[in-house]
N, C-alpha and C positions, 0 to 999 in steps of 0.2 A: 839580905832579906830573909828568906825562909832557910831553915836548916833541915838536913836529913832527919827524919823522925818527928818533925813538928806536926802538931795536930791542928787542923782547921775545921771548924764547925760552921756550916751554913744554916743559919737560923732564920725562919721567916714563916710566911703564911702558905696558902695552897700553891702559889707559884713556885716556891722553894720545895715544898713537899712533893709535888709532881715531878720535879727534877728534870724536865725535858731539856732545859737549857744547860744543865749542869754536867752532863756526862763528859763533854769535851773539856770543860774546865777541870774536872777531877782528873781526867787522864793526863792533861798537860801538867798540872801541878805535881802529880805523882811521878811522872817521867822526868820532868825538869829538876825538881827539888827533892824528891823522895819523901814527900809529906803524906800524912794519912788524912783523908777527908771524910767527913760525916755529913749526911743530909739530915738536918735536925728540923726540917720544916713541919709545921702543924697545920693541916688543912682546917680552915675556919678560924685560925688565930687572927687577932686584930691588934692594932697598936695599943688598945686599952687593956687587953688581957695577956699580952706577951709575957709579962713577968711571971704569970702563973705557970707557964711552960718552960721558962728559961732553964731552971735547974734540972727538971726531970727529963727534958729532951736534949739539952745541950751541954750544960756544965758537968754532967756526969762523965763526959769524955775527957775532962781536964784539958780543954783546948788551950793552945798557945795563941790562937787567933779565932775570933768569931766574926763572921760576915753576916750582917743583918739586912734583911730586905722585907719590909712590912709596910704596906700602905694601901693595898688594894681593897681591904675591907673596912677602911676608916670611915666612920660615920660622923659627919659634922653637924 
């Protein structure tokens, strides 16, 4: 699955940006797999404007994996 040195970016809206749920996830991934994790959440991001932030907030880290979580600000 993950290799030592892999980079994982967590990209999303304010739920991701606030990162309250992520501390344990980061710690587990670092200890178990030796990966580097980045919180790339953008408060106020929406499903519609996510691509505006993807490069500047996430892809600059050259991630091996990107975990996306975005839907809380979706307006239908």
